[in-house]
N, C-alpha and C positions, 0 to 999 in steps of 0.2 A: 571368268572367275576380277573380281571388282577390285580393284586397288586401294589399302587402306589410304584414307587421307592427313597426306603428310602435313596440312597445315590446321590440322581440328586442333584448337587449346584443351590442356590438357585440367581437368579436371580441380574443382576447388581443394583445399584440403577438408577432412573431416570437420575440422572445430570451428571453421568459419559458416556462419552463416548470412546469407544476405536475404535482407526482409524489404521489398519492394515497396517506397514509400508512400504508395496511393494504396498499399492498405494500413496505414498506421490510421486511425482512428483520431478525429481531433477533438479534444476536451478545453471545454470552455470554460477558463475560468473563474473562480468564484468570489465575492468580495465576505470574507468571514465578518467585517465590520457590519455588512447589512442583516446578521444572523446572531444579534449577540446572544439571545436564548436557545440558541443550537444546544440538541444534547448530547452533543458529540463534538462540542466547542474542546479543546485541550483546557483541561485544567489549569488555573491560572496558580502561579509558585505562591508556595505558602506564607512565606516572607518574605519582602522588598528583597533584591539580588538575590533570592535562592535558587533561581534557572539565568544559564546566560542568555542574554538573546536571541544568539544561534539555536538553541535548544527550544524553547517556545515557537521561534519562525518555521523550525523543523515541524515540530509539530503542526502549527496552524499549518503551513504546505501540506502534511500529512492528511487533515480533515477537508482542507479544502478540495482534495487531489478524491478524495474519496468522495467526497458528497458531490462532485462532478459525474462521478461513472451509475449517479440515481440508483442506489442503492440504501432499501430498504433501512432507516436510522436504528430500528432495534437490532440490526444484523451485525453493529460496528460500533468499536468506541476507543478513542483515544484517549491515554494518559488514564486510561482506568480500569475498572473491570464488570464486566453486568452481564448477566447467567444468558446463555442462548447465545451469544455476541463472539465476534472474532477482534481480542481485544489488545492493545498496541498498550503495552506498562513498563514502568521502571521496576526494579527492586534492587535496591539499592545501587549499586556500580551496574549492572545487566537492567539489558532491554529486553523483556518477552513480547513474545505472538503467540496468541491462544486460544479455542473456545473454549468455556467454562460451561460445561454442563452441571451444574451442585457444584459437586467436591472436585470434579476430576477435572482436568486441564491436559488437552492437547494442543502442542506449539513448538514454539522452535525459542531457544536463546542466543541475545547476540549482545559483545561487546561495543558494538554503539547505535546512537541513536537513526542513524542513515541506513546501516544495514537492515535493523528492523522497521525501520518505515518502508525500503525497497520489499520485504519479504512482507510485508504487512498489504500496504498496497497491489503488492504483485497477483497476491492470491485472491485480493477483494475483486480486481482486474478479470484476472481470470475466471471467477466465477458469478459474474457481475450478473449475467441471465437469471442465474438463480437466487440470487439473492436481490434482485428489481423487487418494488413492493407489488402485492398481486392484486390486479385489477378490479 
C-alpha cells in the first residue's frame, strides 16, 4: 500500500485560470496615422467636442487591436454598421456589438464602450483564423 503524499499541493480553486506566459501571442502595434483611409477607422465626431478624447482614443485602440489580428477588413466595423460584418457601434447611451445580416442583428448590448470593446475584440481574436482574408 502506498502512503498518500502529505506534501502535495492542493488544487487551485475552480475560478482561477492560469495561462502560461509563453502561450500569449504578441500583438504588434499599428499606427493608425499611417492608415488614414482605413475602412474600419472610427468615425470622427460629427461636431467639435461631440466625443471625449477618451472615447476617441478607446475606439482608435479597438481599431488598432483588430487590425493587428490580420482580419479581413470586410468582416468588422468600428463605430458604424456594415452588413455581414462584426460591428461595434453606439445607440444613444448604449454600445452594441453584433453581426448584421440584412435587417437581422445578433449580438450584445453594453453600458460602456470599454465593455463593448472587450467583447468585440475578444470575439474577433477567438475567431481570427476564420475571419482572416482568403489566400
